[in-house]
C-alpha positions as semicolon CSV with decimal commas, in nm:
position;residue;x (nm);y (nm);z (nm)
1;X;15,231;12,546;1,480
2;X;15,107;12,762;1,192
3;X;14,764;12,598;1,220
4;X;14,749;12,684;1,589
5;X;14,852;13,045;1,527
6;X;14,602;13,069;1,243
7;X;14,324;12,937;1,471
8;X;14,408;13,156;1,769
9;X;14,474;13,474;1,574
10;X;14,106;13,580;1,530
11;X;14,047;13,544;1,903
12;X;14,358;13,745;1,981
13;X;14,224;14,020;1,758
14;X;13,893;13,999;1,944
15;X;14,064;14,008;2,285
16;X;13,934;14,359;2,369
17;X;13,577;14,240;2,309
18;X;13,637;13,932;2,522
19;X;13,773;14,147;2,806
20;X;13,475;14,380;2,772
21;X;13,233;14,085;2,787
22;X;13,405;13,955;3,103
23;X;13,382;14,298;3,270
24;X;13,014;14,336;3,179
25;X;12,939;13,984;3,305
26;X;13,113;14,062;3,635
27;X;12,916;14,383;3,678
28;X;12,585;14,208;3,605
29;X;12,669;13,922;3,845
30;X;12,761;14,169;4,116
31;X;12,428;14,346;4,070
32;X;12,242;14,015;4,077
33;X;12,412;13,904;4,400
34;X;12,332;14,236;4,567
35;X;11,961;14,217;4,479
36;X;11,880;13,845;4,501
37;X;11,722;13,714;4,821
38;X;11,971;13,505;5,025
39;X;11,863;13,154;5,125
40;X;11,960;12,982;5,452
41;X;11,970;12,610;5,523
42;X;11,944;12,436;5,859
43;X;11,991;12,061;5,915
44;X;11,878;11,822;6,188
45;X;11,984;11,457;6,217
46;X;11,753;11,184;6,342
47;X;11,867;10,840;6,459
48;X;11,609;10,572;6,385
49;X;11,555;10,281;6,626
50;X;11,680;9,946;6,505
51;X;11,561;9,638;6,694
52;X;11,852;9,437;6,556
53;X;12,113;9,629;6,753
54;X;12,161;9,877;7,034
55;X;11,928;9,938;7,328
56;X;11,605;9,817;7,158
57;X;11,777;9,480;7,103
58;X;11,746;9,385;7,472
59;X;11,458;9,154;7,566
60;X;11,307;9,411;7,801
61;X;11,283;9,684;7,540
62;X;11,168;9,442;7,275
63;X;10,867;9,382;7,496
64;X;10,817;9,754;7,544
65;X;10,824;9,825;7,170
66;X;10,687;9,507;7,018
67;X;10,558;9,682;6,708
68;X;10,899;9,814;6,607
69;X;11,047;9,649;6,300
70;X;11,379;9,665;6,122
71;X;11,351;10,009;5,969
72;X;11,376;10,071;5,600
73;X;11,527;10,416;5,564
74;X;11,362;10,491;5,230
75;X;11,021;10,417;5,377
76;X;11,081;10,640;5,678
77;X;11,193;10,924;5,450
78;X;10,867;10,895;5,256
79;X;10,674;10,912;5,584
80;X;10,861;11,228;5,689
81;X;10,785;11,412;5,368
82;X;10,426;11,291;5,347
83;X;10,151;11,552;5,348
84;X;9,992;11,400;5,658
85;X;10,302;11,453;5,871
86;X;10,379;11,796;5,719
87;X;10,024;11,903;5,801
88;X;10,084;11,813;6,167
89;X;10,415;12,003;6,159
90;X;10,256;12,318;6,015
91;X;9,986;12,304;6,282
92;X;10,262;12,372;6,535
93;X;10,425;12,656;6,335
94;X;10,316;13,005;6,237
95;X;10,405;12,976;5,869
96;X;10,049;13,030;5,741
97;X;10,080;13,411;5,727
98;X;10,383;13,574;5,565
99;X;10,454;13,945;5,596
100;X;10,681;14,129;5,347
101;X;10,839;14,472;5,336
102;X;10,806;14,613;4,984
103;X;11,108;14,807;4,858
104;X;11,186;14,988;4,536
105;X;11,387;14,698;4,396
106;X;11,298;14,386;4,593
107;X;11,047;14,257;4,846
108;X;11,182;14,107;5,170
109;X;11,008;13,859;5,402
110;X;11,006;13,980;5,765
111;X;10,873;13,685;5,975
112;X;11,004;13,744;6,330
113;X;11,135;14,090;6,237
114;X;10,797;14,233;6,140
115;X;10,690;14,553;6,322
116;X;10,324;14,463;6,261
117;X;10,121;14,153;6,345
118;X;9,848;14,015;6,116
119;X;9,581;13,763;6,215
120;X;9,272;13,618;6,048
121;X;8,972;13,532;6,266
122;X;8,777;13,445;5,953
123;X;8,889;13,418;5,591
124;X;8,718;13,403;5,255
125;X;8,830;13,117;5,028
126;X;8,927;13,363;4,754
127;X;9,172;13,538;4,987
128;X;9,397;13,233;5,028
129;X;9,735;13,259;4,851
130;X;9,666;13,623;4,754
131;X;9,860;13,934;4,855
132;X;9,706;14,208;5,068
133;X;9,878;14,543;5,031
134;X;9,912;14,762;5,339
135;X;10,052;15,115;5,347
136;X;10,121;15,262;5,692
137;X;10,030;15,631;5,677
138;X;10,170;15,701;6,023
139;X;10,238;15,509;6,343
140;X;9,867;15,432;6,385
141;X;9,670;15,471;6,061
142;X;9,708;15,246;5,759
143;X;9,551;15,183;5,422
144;X;9,470;14,825;5,320
145;X;9,416;14,709;4,961
146;X;9,255;14,368;4,914
147;X;9,341;14,130;4,626
148;X;9,020;14,239;4,454
149;X;9,132;14,604;4,469
150;X;8,904;14,720;4,751
151;X;9,070;14,991;4,965
152;X;9,000;15,044;5,336
153;X;9,152;15,273;5,593
154;X;9,177;15,175;5,959
155;X;9,397;15,201;6,265
156;X;9,642;14,949;6,403
157;X;9,469;14,729;6,658
158;X;9,132;14,737;6,481
159;X;8,963;14,434;6,327
160;X;8,837;14,500;5,976
161;X;8,616;14,295;5,747
162;X;8,670;14,258;5,371
163;X;8,461;14,016;5,164
164;X;8,371;13,793;5,461
165;X;8,731;13,794;5,586
166;X;8,799;13,938;5,931
167;X;9,156;14,067;5,967
168;X;9,325;14,199;6,278
169;X;9,638;14,414;6,226
170;X;9,831;14,548;6,526
171;X;10,172;14,677;6,628
172;X;10,435;14,421;6,729
173;X;10,511;14,590;7,058
174;X;10,758;14,325;7,176
175;X;10,969;14,358;6,863
176;X;10,945;14,737;6,849
177;X;11,063;14,754;7,210
178;X;11,371;14,547;7,129
179;X;11,442;14,721;6,797
180;X;11,361;15,087;6,837
181;X;11,561;15,166;6,523
182;X;11,320;14,977;6,297
183;X;11,114;15,193;6,064
184;X;10,743;15,137;6,122
185;X;10,587;15,358;5,856
186;X;10,647;15,174;5,533
187;X;10,489;14,970;5,256
188;X;10,400;14,609;5,348
189;X;10,236;14,304;5,196
190;X;10,102;13,990;5,360
191;X;9,960;13,662;5,240
192;X;9,761;13,383;5,405
193;X;9,870;13,050;5,256
194;X;9,620;12,772;5,201
195;X;9,737;12,455;5,368
196;X;9,780;12,264;5,042
197;X;9,987;12,541;4,880
198;X;10,193;12,581;5,195
199;X;10,268;12,208;5,205
200;X;10,374;12,218;4,839
201;X;10,602;12,514;4,911
202;X;10,756;12,341;5,213
203;X;10,815;12,018;5,017
204;X;11,004;12,212;4,748
205;X;11,239;12,360;5,008
206;X;11,266;12,039;5,217
207;X;11,539;11,784;5,160
208;X;11,531;11,455;5,353
209;X;11,803;11,202;5,283
210;X;11,995;10,923;5,455
211;X;12,351;10,974;5,569
212;X;12,436;10,628;5,437
213;X;12,224;10,340;5,310
214;X;12,361;10,114;5,583
215;X;12,333;10,368;5,866
216;X;11,992;10,440;6,018
217;X;12,048;10,816;6,039
218;X;11,829;11,060;5,845
219;X;11,932;11,415;5,758
220;X;11,649;11,673;5,753
221;X;11,743;11,996;5,574
222;X;11,516;12,294;5,512
223;X;11,596;12,602;5,308
224;X;11,431;12,938;5,373
225;X;11,490;13,308;5,328
226;X;11,466;13,343;5,708
227;X;11,727;13,154;5,915
228;X;11,493;13,100;6,209
229;X;11,225;12,942;5,991
230;X;11,479;12,697;5,850
231;X;11,581;12,578;6,198
232;X;11,224;12,572;6,332
233;X;11,084;12,352;6,060
234;X;11,372;12,101;6,068
235;X;11,348;12,059;6,447
236;X;10,968;12,052;6,452
237;X;10,958;11,790;6,178
238;X;11,194;11,562;6,372
239;X;10,997;11,605;6,696
240;X;10,662;11,555;6,524
241;X;10,788;11,239;6,357
242;X;10,882;11,092;6,697
243;X;10,552;11,201;6,853
244;X;10,357;11,060;6,559
245;X;10,544;10,732;6,595
246;X;10,456;10,708;6,965
247;X;10,093;10,800;6,901
248;X;10,063;10,551;6,615
249;X;10,220;10,282;6,831
250;X;9,977;10,354;7,117
251;X;9,675;10,349;6,886
252;X;9,791;10,029;6,723
253;X;9,850;9,864;7,061
254;X;9,511;9,979;7,191
255;X;9,326;9,842;6,889
256;X;9,531;9,524;6,912
257;X;9,439;9,467;7,278
258;X;9,069;9,507;7,203
259;X;9,095;9,274;6,907
260;X;9,287;9,013;7,108
261;X;9,027;9,023;7,387
262;X;8,754;8,932;7,142
263;X;8,962;8,660;6,979
264;X;9,059;8,507;7,315
265;X;8,691;8,484;7,417
266;X;8,603;8,310;7,091
267;X;8,893;8,065;7,128
268;X;8,793;7,985;7,489
269;X;8,444;7,893;7,373
270;X;8,580;7,665;7,103
271;X;8,832;7,512;7,344
272;X;8,556;7,432;7,598
273;X;8,347;7,271;7,325
274;X;8,635;7,044;7,221
275;X;8,698;6,943;7,582
276;X;8,332;6,834;7,615
277;X;8,357;6,632;7,296
278;X;8,662;6,446;7,426
279;X;8,493;6,373;7,761
280;X;8,174;6,245;7,596
281;X;8,372;6,023;7,361
282;X;8,571;5,868;7,648
283;X;8,256;5,815;7,852
284;X;8,073;5,658;7,560
285;X;8,359;5,424;7,463
286;X;8,470;5,357;7,819
287;X;8,816;5,492;7,759
288;X;9,027;5,606;8,050
289;X;9,363;5,574;7,890
290;X;9,355;5,403;7,555
291;X;9,728;5,339;7,548
292;X;9,744;5,172;7,888
293;X;9,425;4,977;7,825
294;X;9,554;4,854;7,493
295;X;9,885;4,748;7,646
296;X;9,700;4,560;7,927
297;X;9,475;4,379;7,680
298;X;9,768;4,284;7,461
299;X;9,960;4,156;7,762
300;X;9,657;3,949;7,878
301;X;9,608;3,803;7,531
302;X;9,973;3,709;7,521
303;X;9,947;3,532;7,856
304;X;9,632;3,350;7,748
305;X;9,798;3,238;7,428
306;X;10,095;3,109;7,630
307;X;9,854;2,912;7,850
308;X;9,671;2,794;7,539
309;X;9,995;2,674;7,392
310;X;10,087;2,484;7,708
311;X;9,740;2,329;7,725
312;X;9,762;2,239;7,360
313;X;10,092;2,065;7,419
314;X;9,953;1,877;7,720
315;X;9,638;1,798;7,530
316;X;9,834;1,657;7,239
317;X;10,045;1,450;7,478
318;X;9,731;1,310;7,651
319;X;9,572;1,234;7,316
320;X;9,883;1,048;7,209
321;X;9,893;0,861;7,541
322;X;9,526;0,780;7,517
323;X;9,564;0,645;7,168
324;X;9,870;0,447;7,273
325;X;9,694;0,298;7,570
326;X;9,384;0,209;7,369
327;X;9,596;0,039;7,109
328;X;9,779;-0,182;7,366
329;X;9,526;-0,222;7,646
330;X;9,523;-0,600;7,596
331;X;9,891;-0,611;7,671
332;X;9,906;-0,311;7,899
333;X;10,194;-0,444;8,092
334;X;10,402;-0,453;7,774
335;X;10,343;-0,082;7,709
336;X;10,606;0,177;7,789
337;X;10,412;0,506;7,823
338;X;10,574;0,845;7,821
339;X;10,596;0,947;8,178
340;X;10,609;1,311;8,074
341;X;10,234;1,276;8,026
342;X;10,185;1,187;8,392
343;X;10,254;1,501;8,573
344;X;10,032;1,439;8,880
345;X;10,134;1,228;9,184
346;X;9,831;0,998;9,160
347;X;9,913;0,880;8,810
348;X;10,270;0,834;8,905
349;X;10,173;0,634;9,208
350;X;9,935;0,418;9,006
351;X;10,203;0,341;8,749
352;X;10,436;0,248;9,033
353;X;10,168;0,019;9,181
354;X;10,108;-0,144;8,844
355;X;10,478;-0,209;8,805
356;X;10,494;-0,340;9,159
357;X;10,205;-0,579;9,094
358;X;10,373;-0,682;8,769
359;X;10,685;-0,768;8,962
360;X;10,484;-0,946;9,228
361;X;10,312;-1,156;8,954
362;X;10,646;-1,255;8,813
363;X;10,756;-1,375;9,156
364;X;10,430;-1,567;9,207
365;X;10,466;-1,736;8,872
366;X;10,788;-1,876;8,995
367;X;10,589;-2,055;9,263
368;X;10,237;-2,075;9,127
369;X;10,073;-2,133;8,798
370;X;9,887;-1,872;8,607
371;X;9,556;-2,025;8,711
372;X;9,630;-2,008;9,078
373;X;9,427;-1,777;9,299
374;X;9,724;-1,568;9,408
375;X;9,815;-1,496;9,050
376;X;9,451;-1,429;8,956
377;X;9,415;-1,179;9,240
378;X;9,723;-0,994;9,125
379;X;9,585;-0,984;8,766
380;X;9,254;-0,845;8,890
381;X;9,435;-0,571;9,083
382;X;9,639;-0,487;8,781
383;X;9,325;-0,482;8,561
384;X;9,150;-0,244;8,803
385;X;9,447;-0,011;8,814
386;X;9,482;-0,023;8,434
387;X;9,118;0,054;8,384
388;X;9,133;0,333;8,634
389;X;9,444;0,477;8,466
390;X;9,279;0,466;8,120
391;X;8,972;0,640;8,259
392;X;9,195;0,894;8,426
393;X;9,370;0,961;8,094
394;X;9,037;1,012;7,921
395;X;8,910;1,248;8,188
396;X;9,234;1,438;8,180
397;X;9,205;1,476;7,799
398;X;8,847;1,602;7,828
399;X;8,945;1,846;8,101
400;X;9,237;1,979;7,894
401;X;9,017;2,011;7,586
402;X;8,757;2,204;7,785
403;X;9,024;2,440;7,918
404;X;9,166;2,481;7,569
405;X;8,827;2,577;7,430
406;X;8,763;2,824;7,711
407;X;9,106;2,981;7,660
408;X;9,034;3,014;7,288
409;X;8,704;3,185;7,366
410;X;8,877;3,421;7,609
411;X;9,144;3,503;7,353
412;X;8,881;3,568;7,086
413;X;8,685;3,793;7,319
414;X;9,000;3,987;7,412
415;X;9,096;4,025;7,048
416;X;8,750;4,163;6,973
417;X;8,826;4,449;7,212
418;X;9,134;4,545;7,007
419;X;8,936;4,576;6,682
420;X;8,795;4,917;6,791
421;X;9,132;5,053;6,908
422;X;9,241;5,212;6,571
423;X;8,908;5,388;6,532
424;X;8,920;5,509;6,892
425;X;9,276;5,627;6,847
426;X;9,185;5,806;6,522
427;X;8,893;5,986;6,679
428;X;9,092;6,076;6,989
429;X;9,377;6,202;6,768
430;X;9,136;6,425;6,576
431;X;8,981;6,557;6,894
432;X;9,321;6,608;7,060
433;X;9,458;6,783;6,749
434;X;9,163;7,020;6,748
435;X;9,215;7,076;7,118
436;X;9,588;7,146;7,066
437;X;9,513;7,397;6,789
438;X;9,277;7,595;7,007
439;X;9,510;7,556;7,303
440;X;9,806;7,700;7,103
441;X;9,588;7,979;6,969
442;X;9,476;8,060;7,320
443;X;9,836;8,069;7,450
444;X;9,957;8,276;7,152
445;X;9,677;8,529;7,182
446;X;9,739;8,566;7,554
447;X;10,111;8,628;7,494
448;X;10,038;8,891;7,229
449;X;9,779;9,052;7,450
450;X;10,036;9,089;7,727
451;X;10,289;9,233;7,480
452;X;10,032;9,475;7,338
453;X;9,934;9,589;7,687
454;X;10,301;9,649;7,765
455;X;10,341;9,848;7,441
456;X;10,029;10,050;7,518
457;X;10,157;10,130;7,865
458;X;10,516;10,212;7,748
459;X;10,499;10,571;7,620
460;X;10,851;10,569;7,470
461;X;11,024;10,548;7,133
462;X;11,385;10,479;7,050
463;X;11,402;10,731;6,763
464;X;11,596;11,033;6,882
465;X;11,734;11,359;6,753
466;X;12,112;11,336;6,763
467;X;12,183;11,676;6,603
468;X;11,920;11,951;6,644
469;X;11,895;12,216;6,373
470;X;12,055;12,548;6,463
471;X;11,986;12,894;6,322
472;X;12,229;12,934;6,030
473;X;12,459;13,236;6,027
474;X;12,563;13,233;5,662
475;X;12,350;13,197;5,350
476;X;12,401;12,899;5,122
477;X;12,283;13,092;4,819
478;X;12,358;13,294;4,629
479;X;12,727;13,205;4,630
480;X;12,867;13,537;4,517
481;X;13,213;13,411;4,429
482;X;13,085;13,116;4,225
483;X;12,824;13,328;4,049
484;X;13,079;13,594;3,957
485;X;13,331;13,338;3,835
486;X;13,069;13,151;3,634
487;X;12,934;13,479;3,492
488;X;13,281;13,587;3,386
489;X;13,341;13,248;3,225
490;X;13,006;13,265;3,049
491;X;13,085;13,615;2,930
492;X;13,422;13,503;2,802
493;X;13,294;13,187;2,631
494;X;12,990;13,375;2,502
495;X;13,208;13,634;2,331
496;X;13,437;13,360;2,200
497;X;13,127;13,191;2,061
498;X;13,014;13,514;1,898
499;X;13,356;13,558;1,744
500;X;13,340;13,200;1,618
501;X;12,993;13,253;1,472
502;X;13,100;13,583;1,318
503;X;13,397;13,412;1,156
504;X;13,174;13,123;1,051
505;X;12,917;13,342;0,874
506;X;13,116;13,663;0,801
507;X;13,474;13,538;0,764
508;X;13,689;13,734;0,521
509;X;13,971;13,620;0,300
510;X;14,239;13,694;0,558
511;X;14,539;13,511;0,416
512;X;14,665;13,284;0,145
513;X;14,572;12,973;0,347
514;X;14,205;13,075;0,350
515;X;14,204;13,080;-0,033
516;X;14,400;12,759;-0,084
517;X;14,187;12,569;0,167
518;X;13,865;12,672;-0,010
519;X;13,958;12,658;-0,381
520;X;14,173;12,473;-0,633
521;X;14,244;12,798;-0,820
522;X;14,606;12,895;-0,748
523;X;14,714;13,221;-0,584
524;X;14,931;13,419;-0,824
525;X;15,034;13,693;-0,586
526;X;14,990;13,843;-0,240
527;X;15,017;14,220;-0,214
528;X;15,192;14,309;0,113
529;X;15,158;14,625;0,315
530;X;15,317;14,901;0,099
531;X;15,397;15,208;0,305
532;X;15,569;15,423;0,040
533;X;15,562;15,493;-0,334
534;X;15,907;15,344;-0,370
535;X;15,797;15,021;-0,204
536;X;15,492;15,015;-0,426
537;X;15,702;15,063;-0,745
538;X;15,952;14,798;-0,637
539;X;15,682;14,543;-0,557
540;X;15,494;14,579;-0,886
541;X;15,820;14,570;-1,086
542;X;15,898;14,240;-0,921
543;X;15,538;14,128;-0,964
544;X;15,549;14,181;-1,343
545;X;15,873;13,981;-1,370
546;X;15,735;13,695;-1,156
547;X;15,417;13,676;-1,361
548;X;15,625;13,665;-1,678
549;X;15,844;13,389;-1,537
550;X;15,532;13,192;-1,440
551;X;15,413;13,218;-1,799
552;X;15,118;13,433;-1,706
553;X;15,231;13,745;-1,891
554;X;15,351;13,706;-2,251
555;X;15,359;13,942;-2,549
556;X;15,014;13,992;-2,695
557;X;14,837;13,858;-2,384
558;X;14,515;13,999;-2,250
559;X;14,529;14,022;-1,873
560;X;14,183;14,060;-1,724
561;X;14,177;14,193;-1,363
562;X;13,846;14,150;-1,176
563;X;13,709;14,182;-0,824
564;X;13,377;14,152;-0,641
565;X;13,361;14,521;-0,554
566;X;13,548;14,825;-0,698
567;X;13,687;14,904;-0,350
568;X;13,850;14,561;-0,304
569;X;14,173;14,661;-0,483
570;X;14,127;14,566;-0,849
571;X;14,179;14,927;-0,967
572;X;14,478;14,973;-0,735
573;X;14,641;14,654;-0,862
574;X;14,562;14,720;-1,231
575;X;14,685;15,080;-1,231
576;X;15,010;15,012;-1,043
577;X;15,070;14,704;-1,254
578;X;15,025;14,916;-1,571
579;X;15,276;15,172;-1,445
580;X;15,528;14,893;-1,379
581;X;15,485;14,764;-1,732
582;X;15,533;15,103;-1,902
583;X;15,846;15,155;-1,693
584;X;15,970;14,838;-1,863
585;X;15,906;15,020;-2,197
586;X;15,617;14,797;-2,291
587;X;15,338;14,936;-2,505
588;X;15,028;14,882;-2,293
589;X;14,659;14,941;-2,351
590;X;14,459;14,997;-2,030
591;X;14,093;14,905;-2,083
592;X;13,872;15,057;-1,811
593;X;13,535;14,881;-1,818
594;X;13,246;15,104;-1,703
595;X;13,494;15,386;-1,628
596;X;13,573;15,230;-1,290
597;X;13,878;15,454;-1,247
598;X;13,683;15,779;-1,267
599;X;13,315;15,684;-1,249
600;X;13,218;16,018;-1,415
601;X;13,003;15,853;-1,688
602;X;13,215;16,008;-1,965
603;X;13,137;15,873;-2,309
604;X;13,450;15,769;-2,492
605;X;13,519;15,508;-2,760
606;X;13,880;15,577;-2,873
607;X;14,210;15,510;-2,705
608;X;14,355;15,810;-2,529
609;X;14,728;15,834;-2,494
610;X;14,816;15,937;-2,140
611;X;15,184;15,836;-2,134
612;X;15,460;15,740;-2,374
613;X;15,373;15,369;-2,376
614;X;15,028;15,380;-2,215
615;X;14,693;15,429;-2,382
616;X;14,356;15,399;-2,209
617;X;14,013;15,308;-2,337
618;X;13,712;15,386;-2,122
619;X;13,422;15,161;-2,222
620;X;13,148;15,408;-2,139
621;X;12,979;15,408;-2,479
622;X;12,638;15,231;-2,490
623;X;12,746;15,019;-2,785
624;X;12,972;14,807;-2,566
625;X;12,672;14,692;-2,366
626;X;12,538;14,533;-2,687
627;X;12,859;14,350;-2,782
628;X;12,842;13,979;-2,846
629;X;13,132;13,740;-2,801
630;X;13,227;13,771;-3,169
631;X;13,235;14,150;-3,151
632;X;13,439;14,141;-2,829
633;X;13,676;13,894;-2,987
634;X;13,714;14,117;-3,297
635;X;13,763;14,428;-3,083
636;X;14,030;14,263;-2,867
637;X;14,202;14,126;-3,181
638;X;14,219;14,477;-3,319
639;X;14,376;14,605;-2,996
640;X;14,622;14,313;-2,982
641;X;14,755;14,413;-3,323
642;X;14,840;14,760;-3,192
643;X;14,968;14,692;-2,839
644;X;15,216;14,464;-2,674
645;X;14,994;14,395;-2,369
646;X;14,632;14,466;-2,285
647;X;14,529;14,519;-1,922
648;X;14,155;14,502;-1,869
649;X;14,015;14,646;-1,546
650;X;13,707;14,430;-1,567
651;X;13,355;14,477;-1,443
652;X;13,275;14,357;-1,089
653;X;13,166;13,997;-1,044
654;X;12,809;13,945;-1,170
655;X;12,856;14,258;-1,389
656;X;12,751;14,277;-1,753
657;X;13,096;14,271;-1,915
658;X;13,260;14,028;-1,672
659;X;13,216;13,693;-1,840
660;X;13,279;13,786;-2,209
661;X;13,608;13,956;-2,127
662;X;13,720;13,678;-1,888
663;X;13,638;13,412;-2,146
664;X;13,854;13,590;-2,411
665;X;14,141;13,683;-2,178
666;X;14,478;13,507;-2,179
667;X;14,500;13,524;-1,803
668;X;14,237;13,612;-1,542
669;X;14,340;13,765;-1,212
670;X;14,072;13,784;-0,939
671;X;14,168;14,042;-0,677
672;X;14,044;13,960;-0,325
673;X;14,064;14,201;-0,034
674;X;14,185;14,043;0,290
675;X;13,955;14,262;0,499
676;X;13,652;14,301;0,274
677;X;13,599;13,993;0,060
678;X;13,389;13,723;0,234
679;X;13,550;13,380;0,226
680;X;13,229;13,220;0,099
681;X;13,263;13,416;-0,229
682;X;13,566;13,208;-0,325
683;X;13,335;12,920;-0,408
684;X;13,148;13,151;-0,646
685;X;13,462;13,195;-0,857
686;X;13,506;12,817;-0,871
687;X;13,148;12,783;-0,994
688;X;13,202;13,048;-1,261
689;X;13,518;12,875;-1,381
690;X;13,351;12,535;-1,402
691;X;13,031;12,668;-1,556
692;X;13,187;12,885;-1,827
693;X;13,525;12,714;-1,868
694;X;13,712;13,036;-1,798
695;X;14,083;13,010;-1,887
696;X;14,395;13,051;-1,675
697;X;14,240;13,189;-1,355
698;X;14,448;13,302;-1,057
699;X;14,378;13,482;-0,732
700;X;14,556;13,797;-0,616
701;X;14,525;13,870;-0,244
702;X;14,531;14,239;-0,161
703;X;14,662;14,255;0,193
704;X;14,775;14,621;0,180
705;X;14,597;14,829;0,447
706;X;14,647;15,146;0,243
707;X;14,501;14,989;-0,068
708;X;14,208;14,852;0,129
709;X;14,093;15,195;0,250
710;X;14,243;15,436;-0,005
711;X;14,299;15,233;-0,319
712;X;14,023;15,401;-0,513
713;X;14,133;15,747;-0,398
714;X;14,501;15,694;-0,479
715;X;14,433;15,530;-0,814
716;X;14,185;15,794;-0,926
717;X;14,413;16,077;-0,818
718;X;14,709;15,938;-1,012
719;X;14,490;15,865;-1,312
720;X;14,344;16,219;-1,307
721;X;14,689;16,375;-1,313
722;X;14,800;16,172;-1,615
723;X;14,467;16,216;-1,789
724;X;14,476;16,593;-1,735
725;X;14,821;16,617;-1,888
726;X;14,714;16,400;-2,183
727;X;14,414;16,619;-2,251
728;X;14,626;16,936;-2,240
729;X;14,869;16,780;-2,489
730;X;14,585;16,678;-2,715
């Protein structure tokens, strides 16, 4: 708690200065608000078309706006604040010339409230972005000063020429009719902005942002000193963006249609060429339909091979039969041929006849002998039939072999036709693939041409203004309340900072804590505020007893009292301490170094008795300035033999006699003034103690307001009275 009080106390003392700083800051802020130009902001909101949702998502409108893509809000914002689009916007607005009314304190832009109209029919390059000064002498005559300093006088309504610039200045009759109270005769200025500078100015005051990254809505805000200009630019920018989108879409579609026409013609030529190649290839190779022809040939070959197989089987059977018959022709009747080989009716009938004759022979042999004519006739018939059958078998074999060979030739010829099928298919595939590529390109280009023609014909866009900018009624800046509050806070914190810096660099020894926190040298005593002589006597009586109890004041001691300046209380403390000691009936010698009590440069070398137990020595003689340590030690030893206590009112710190007397003293008391002694000087005492090994050092804090301001006066007055009496007695 004490630390908090100690920290806050300096600022409480500086409270009047803090209040004064707050009041001054408020007054300055109020003046600033009254003179600064107010700024107005107007905002328009633009909804961007999104082909993924809403009306443009329908098939019909997709065809109408085929060049629309899923918008990227950041890209659209960059387009809106591009110089190309802003140049188109400024072409529609009358922002190029600005007219100002010049006052004693500030200059105000007039815009639509100007009683005069200014126009340039021709302008010199050096006159861009420069102020022309115009002073109306009366309701008709005026004086114009160019940026180069040239002065011309003319009448309102005249066209004047200055440095190749032709300027027409006239009365704004429409405005003057509406506002008859407006003062016409006044001091004006006007400027013609170059387009680049005007665009830069507009971009600084323009803010384009998205409402949300996932919502295709853009907020267009413009800030201007004139409310109407803020609304005009925001609305015009939104409208120009939509118009520019439609125009860009039309131009793109128009160029696309022309391009597609050329590409379609080239593709048609290539497609016709491929068709001719396919026709020539089919005619040359005799191909009508390669798939059907191949299937027919394969089917025919299969049938021929089936026939060949059947013939081969029959041929093998005939060959076997022929070989069998040849092997047993001598005993033909004993043979048992395979009747599967005889498939015709004639062979079957012949075999039946042979078997019938064989049976008939067996019957005849029952009656006749083998040499009989009947039997011989039957044998001859059988031999004829057998021979005929063998010949028939041979002819059949030859016929089957011939058929087999012809079938093999037919199969081989048919198979030769299939050898060229893969090559024909490969070539037709290549030609058909090329044809398909050009066919797809042709179809695609025709579709895109139709879409582009639709887009060129559809003069619409799905961007729309959902919130038009309105003329603002209230200014967004300056915010008087915020400015005043911030100014007052700055004034308050600024003064607090100054107080902190003052304490940091000029802090005084205000209390005991300041000494103890900065030095290891103990504080022997703190002199309180002493309002009366009685309080002063009582305090120093108690002070002498306390010092004695602390062991700082013994018989024969030399008490050296020092301070940084004579006015910081060393004389006050030493003199009142001496009076307390003589009241205790102690024999005291008061050594006044450099006559600090009187400062009258009196030369004196002997002790002067000024009270019953008090003698004083004023070290004003030049010899003391030449004393060495040994001489000081001998002099003090001589005084110690004659007095019970020696009080030395020492030289100020850094004085000539300071260190020798402090080094020889029994106790050293450094008096610090709470209101005058800088805190940084405490460290100097520590350095002196360490450097010169000064003995028994203690601080005394003089916190008495009377002693701070009047210590020297009170001490000198009391000393003069006693000294005067002593001199009279002497």
